[in-house]
ZAMARGU-4260 file (C-alpha; in steps of 0.2 Angstrom, whole numbers, plus 5000, padded with zeros to 4 digits):
<rodrens>
0) 4471/5351/4920 | 4477/5362/4935 | 4461/5372/4938 | 4452/5369/4954 | 4433/5369/4953
5) 4421/5376/4966 | 4407/5364/4971 | 4395/5375/4962 | 4404/5371/4946 | 4405/5353/4948
10) 4396/5351/4931 | 4411/5358/4922 | 4423/5345/4927 | 4415/5333/4915 | 4418/5345/4901
15) 4436/5348/4907 | 4440/5330/4906 | 4436/5330/4887 | 4448/5345/4883 | 4466/5347/4877
20) 4464/5365/4881 | 4460/5374/4897 | 4444/5379/4906 | 4443/5395/4916 | 4430/5398/4930
25) 4427/5415/4939 | 4436/5409/4954 | 4452/5405/4945 | 4466/5418/4947 | 4468/5420/4928
30) 4450/5422/4924 | 4450/5441/4923 | 4464/5442/4911 | 4457/5428/4900 | 4440/5437/4900
35) 4447/5454/4895 | 4443/5459/4877 | 4450/5473/4867 | 4436/5484/4873 | 4439/5486/4892
40) 4421/5494/4893 | 4414/5476/4891 | 4412/5469/4909 | 4401/5453/4904 | 4406/5438/4915
45) 4404/5421/4908 | 4401/5406/4919 | 4416/5397/4910 | 4429/5401/4896 | 4435/5387/4886
50) 4452/5391/4878 | 4452/5378/4864 | 4468/5371/4857 | 4459/5360/4843 | 4444/5358/4833
55) 4439/5343/4844 | 4439/5355/4859 | 4427/5365/4850 | 4416/5351/4845 | 4415/5344/4863
60) 4411/5361/4870 | 4397/5365/4857 | 4389/5348/4861 | 4391/5349/4879 | 4384/5367/4881
65) 4370/5363/4869 | 4365/5348/4879 | 4365/5358/4896 | 4355/5372/4888 | 4368/5385/4892
70) 4371/5401/4882 | 4386/5400/4870 | 4397/5413/4863 | 4413/5413/4852 | 4429/5423/4854
75) 4441/5424/4839 | 4454/5437/4839 | 4445/5446/4854 | 4446/5463/4845 | 4428/5465/4850
80) 4418/5482/4852 | 4401/5477/4857 | 4405/5461/4868 | 4397/5448/4857 | 4412/5437/4861
85) 4406/5435/4879 | 4389/5428/4886 | 4383/5433/4903 | 4383/5417/4914 | 4386/5407/4898
90) 4400/5398/4890 | 4414/5406/4879 | 4423/5396/4866 | 4439/5405/4865 | 4449/5402/4849
95) 4463/5415/4854 | 4476/5401/4855 | 4472/5394/4838 | 4481/5406/4827 | 4491/5395/4814
100) 4493/5402/4797 | 4497/5391/4781 | 4502/5399/4765 | 4500/5391/4748 | 4511/5402/4737
105) 4507/5392/4721 | 4488/5394/4722 | 4489/5410/4732 | 4478/5405/4746 | 4480/5406/4765
110) 4472/5394/4778 | 4471/5402/4795 | 4464/5396/4811 | 4449/5404/4819 | 4459/5415/4832
115) 4471/5422/4819 | 4473/5441/4818 | 4477/5452/4803 | 4495/5453/4809 | 4497/5434/4809
120) 4490/5432/4791 | 4500/5447/4783 | 4516/5443/4792 | 4515/5425/4785 | 4509/5430/4768
125) 4522/5444/4765 | 4536/5431/4765 | 4529/5425/4748 | 4525/5443/4742 | 4507/5441/4745
130) 4493/5449/4755 | 4474/5450/4756 | 4461/5462/4762 | 4462/5466/4781 | 4457/5479/4793
135) 4468/5494/4798 | 4474/5487/4814 | 4485/5471/4816 | 4476/5464/4831 | 4459/5463/4822
140) 4453/5445/4822 | 4451/5439/4804 | 4436/5428/4807 | 4425/5442/4815 | 4431/5455/4803
145) 4426/5443/4788 | 4410/5438/4795 | 4404/5456/4797 | 4410/5461/4779 | 4427/5469/4783
150) 4432/5486/4777 | 4451/5490/4775 | 4464/5500/4766 | 4463/5487/4751 | 4444/5488/4749
155) 4445/5496/4732 | 4457/5484/4724 | 4452/5468/4732 | 4435/5470/4740 | 4430/5467/4758
160) 4437/5453/4768 | 4421/5443/4765 | 4424/5444/4746 | 4441/5436/4748 | 4434/5421/4758
165) 4435/5405/4748 | 4430/5392/4761 | 4428/5389/4780 | 4427/5375/4792 | 4412/5377/4804
170) 4407/5368/4819 | 4388/5369/4818 | 4375/5370/4832 | 4374/5351/4833 | 4393/5349/4834
175) 4395/5343/4816 | 4411/5349/4807 | 4407/5355/4789 | 4418/5363/4776 | 4408/5377/4767
180) 4415/5381/4749 | 4409/5383/4732 | 4405/5365/4730 | 4399/5360/4747 | 4388/5369/4759
185) 4389/5384/4747 | 4373/5392/4755 | 4383/5392/4771 | 4398/5400/4763 | 4386/5414/4756
190) 4380/5417/4774 | 4398/5418/4781 | 4402/5432/4769 | 4395/5446/4779 | 4381/5438/4788
195) 4388/5438/4805 | 4392/5424/4817 | 4375/5416/4817 | 4378/5399/4810 | 4392/5390/4820
200) 4410/5391/4826 | 4422/5396/4812 | 4437/5386/4816 | 4447/5390/4800 | 4446/5401/4785
205) 4454/5400/4768 | 4457/5417/4759 | 4462/5422/4742 | 4479/5431/4741 | 4485/5444/4730
210) 4503/5449/4724 | 4508/5463/4736 | 4522/5468/4747 | 4524/5487/4746 | 4510/5500/4746
215) 4511/5519/4744 | 4503/5525/4760 | 4504/5537/4775 | 4496/5552/4783 | 4492/5569/4776
220) 4487/5581/4790 | 4478/5598/4788 | 4474/5611/4800 | 4455/5612/4805 | 4453/5629/4796
225) 4456/5620/4779 | 4445/5605/4783 | 4429/5610/4773 | 4439/5614/4757 | 4449/5599/4758
230) 4434/5587/4761 | 4425/5595/4746 | 4440/5592/4735 | 4441/5574/4742 | 4423/5570/4739
235) 4426/5575/4720 | 4442/5565/4719 | 4436/5548/4726 | 4422/5548/4714 | 4434/5544/4700
240) 4449/5536/4710 | 4456/5520/4703 | 4453/5503/4712 | 4471/5503/4718 | 4468/5518/4728
245) 4457/5518/4744 | 4457/5534/4755 | 4453/5534/4774 | 4450/5551/4781 | 4443/5559/4797
250) 4448/5569/4812 | 4459/5566/4827 | 4468/5576/4841 | 4487/5580/4841 | 4497/5579/4856
255) 4497/5598/4858 | 4478/5597/4859 | 4474/5604/4841 | 4462/5595/4830 | 4468/5590/4813
260) 4460/5583/4797 | 4469/5567/4791 | 4469/5559/4774 | 4476/5542/4774 | 4478/5535/4756
265) 4484/5518/4752 | 4489/5514/4734 | 4493/5496/4730 | 4498/5497/4712 | 4515/5501/4705
270) 4523/5514/4716 | 4528/5526/4701 | 4510/5526/4695 | 4504/5529/4713 | 4514/5545/4714
275) 4505/5552/4699 | 4488/5546/4705 | 4491/5554/4723 | 4498/5570/4716 | 4481/5579/4716
280) 4479/5575/4735 | 4494/5587/4739 | 4485/5601/4730 | 4469/5601/4741 | 4477/5612/4754
285) 4493/5616/4763 | 4496/5600/4773 | 4505/5602/4790 | 4512/5584/4788 | 4515/5574/4772
290) 4520/5556/4777 | 4515/5547/4761 | 4529/5535/4756 | 4532/5517/4751 | 4529/5505/4765
295) 4527/5487/4767 | 4508/5482/4770 | 4514/5472/4785 | 4521/5488/4793 | 4506/5498/4788
300) 4494/5488/4797 | 4504/5489/4813 | 4506/5508/4812 | 4490/5512/4821 | 4490/5498/4834
305) 4496/5511/4847 | 4481/5522/4845 | 4469/5508/4849 | 4477/5498/4864 | 4468/5483/4872
310) 4459/5488/4888 | 4455/5506/4884 | 4436/5509/4884 | 4428/5511/4867 | 4410/5515/4861
315) 4407/5516/4842 | 4393/5523/4831 | 4392/5522/4812 | 4382/5529/4798 | 4385/5526/4779
320) 4385/5541/4767 | 4384/5541/4748 | 4396/5555/4749 | 4401/5571/4758 | 4389/5586/4756
325) 4391/5603/4763 | 4378/5598/4777 | 4387/5582/4782 | 4404/5591/4782 | 4397/5603/4794
330) 4389/5589/4805 | 4406/5581/4806 | 4415/5597/4812 | 4401/5605/4822 | 4394/5590/4831
335) 4411/5580/4831 | 4422/5594/4839 | 4428/5595/4852 | 4431/5577/4855 | 4424/5568/4870
340) 4443/5564/4875 | 4460/5566/4867 | 4459/5547/4862 | 4442/5549/4852 | 4442/5551/4833
345) 4431/5551/4818 | 4435/5540/4804 | 4428/5538/4786 | 4431/5522/4777 | 4431/5523/4758
350) 4420/5509/4750 | 4422/5508/4731 | 4430/5499/4716 | 4430/5480/4717 | 4419/5480/4733
355) 4405/5490/4724 | 4405/5478/4709 | 4400/5463/4719 | 4381/5460/4717 | 4370/5463/4731
360) 4364/5444/4731 | 4382/5437/4729 | 4386/5438/4747 | 4376/5442/4763 | 4384/5459/4764
365) 4371/5470/4755 | 4377/5488/4754 | 4386/5487/4737 | 4386/5505/4731 | 4400/5517/4733
370) 4399/5525/4750 | 4409/5532/4765 | 4406/5522/4781 | 4408/5535/4796 | 4414/5529/4812
375) 4412/5540/4828 | 4424/5531/4840 | 4423/5537/4858 | 4439/5531/4867 | 4443/5535/4885
380) 4452/5529/4901 | 4438/5525/4914 | 4435/5538/4927 | 4417/5537/4933 | 4400/5531/4926
385) 4395/5549/4923 | 4411/5551/4912 | 4407/5535/4902 | 4389/5542/4898 | 4397/5558/4891
390) 4408/5548/4879 | 4394/5538/4873 | 4383/5553/4871 | 4396/5561/4860 | 4396/5547/4848
395) 4377/5545/4848 | 4375/5563/4844 | 4386/5562/4828 | 4376/5547/4822 | 4359/5554/4826
400) 4363/5571/4816 | 4370/5561/4802 | 4356/5549/4801 | 4344/5559/4789 | 4358/5560/4776
405) 4363/5542/4778 | 4358/5525/4771 | 4347/5515/4783 | 4359/5500/4783 | 4370/5497/4798
410) 4387/5489/4798 | 4385/5474/4809 | 4403/5473/4816 | 4400/5490/4824 | 4382/5490/4829
415) 4378/5493/4847 | 4366/5482/4857 | 4353/5496/4857 | 4353/5496/4838 | 4344/5480/4835
420) 4332/5487/4822 | 4346/5491/4810 | 4352/5473/4809 | 4337/5468/4797 | 4341/5484/4787
425) 4359/5480/4786 | 4355/5464/4776 | 4342/5472/4765 | 4335/5460/4753 | 4346/5446/4759
430) 4338/5445/4776 | 4325/5432/4772 | 4338/5421/4765 | 4348/5422/4781 | 4333/5417/4790
435) 4332/5401/4780 | 4350/5398/4784 | 4347/5400/4802 | 4333/5388/4802 | 4344/5375/4793
440) 4360/5376/4803 | 4355/5383/4820 | 4336/5380/4822 | 4338/5381/4841 | 4347/5398/4840
445) 4363/5393/4849 | 4373/5406/4841 | 4369/5424/4844 | 4385/5433/4839 | 4377/5447/4829
450) 4369/5460/4840 | 4350/5458/4837 | 4354/5441/4830 | 4344/5433/4816 | 4329/5425/4823
455) 4326/5407/4818
</rodrens>
């Protein structure tokens, strides 16, 4: 270890001696860059960040932290909106260097370490013509994405990220390494499928893979004066869309300052059949741009990386709608526009197909009926505290006006720290079972990853 510890941090030298990884303290030159999450708005300052290189590093850190009564948090890929990965004056287990991916092409499975991103997994899997459900951006960490449920462009065909999780290695609150699968610790596996990071440090995950290289995808852009008509047609269309087709939609600002409606279909079946399935979309209006074409899934999930760079400030509010009514379309347009900045956007995730056919009690993720998950994403480069509040208020206004038309559930991966009451609602009838799991695997409430964490 090359880190120099201040006298006030003498305690940490005993932990450092146990590690193969590196320990960072606030006085270290690299601390600030190591502390930085995807969301630059998060300013939480831990007492120590442990950049683990092995499962044994994780075990040592969990046991040591628990022994000394310090708050503990876990950073996976670091694509964190609400700052759950960092604990103020606590200890962070940083898995960002543990990103190895192993593909079993015969059994169509992938084993990934706890810090692996969607890009890591898909790049490795495509060599064998395989893929699994991921988010829409390559930098999203697979562990956090999965623990919260995991919406993405393949949801209709393959379900949520959580639905593709076959097993996981977890370091529990007492420092024990367990493997949760269908045969052993099956109750824990159930909780990891959408129940948040409340039960331990997920150091590796095993996913089901599907034969897939190329999808039919891209952007259809419409001028704002066509938005109402196009969204009405879209609402009718998605009600009968095949599983292979999942359509994201929403609004963003063009470089010239104009606002456009976007439809972003992803069809993961045979390309020729997909052209026929997508043909009606091109009749909804007169698109300004039609970029829909065959593209590898690996390229697709890298396309949007540039619009959500690490370090920019973000604030997200979500509501889930059973569909688009005239009233909710008006809310999106009248309350959402103009945007709080040229970087802000509104995105609607299409939940249907395979994801909707999973029973409510089969996983911790409870909202299993067709819906559109609306994200109001405020994004800005920092200027002043007053400026930040303006962006936050924009997203909150959209959420508040949509709320009377929405399900009461919240999407835990995107809940703000002020929305604690929505956590219980997010789990619905599964909440009491999650409480029992918490008492079993973390009775001292060491892990508090989910905002408004499950109480022991």
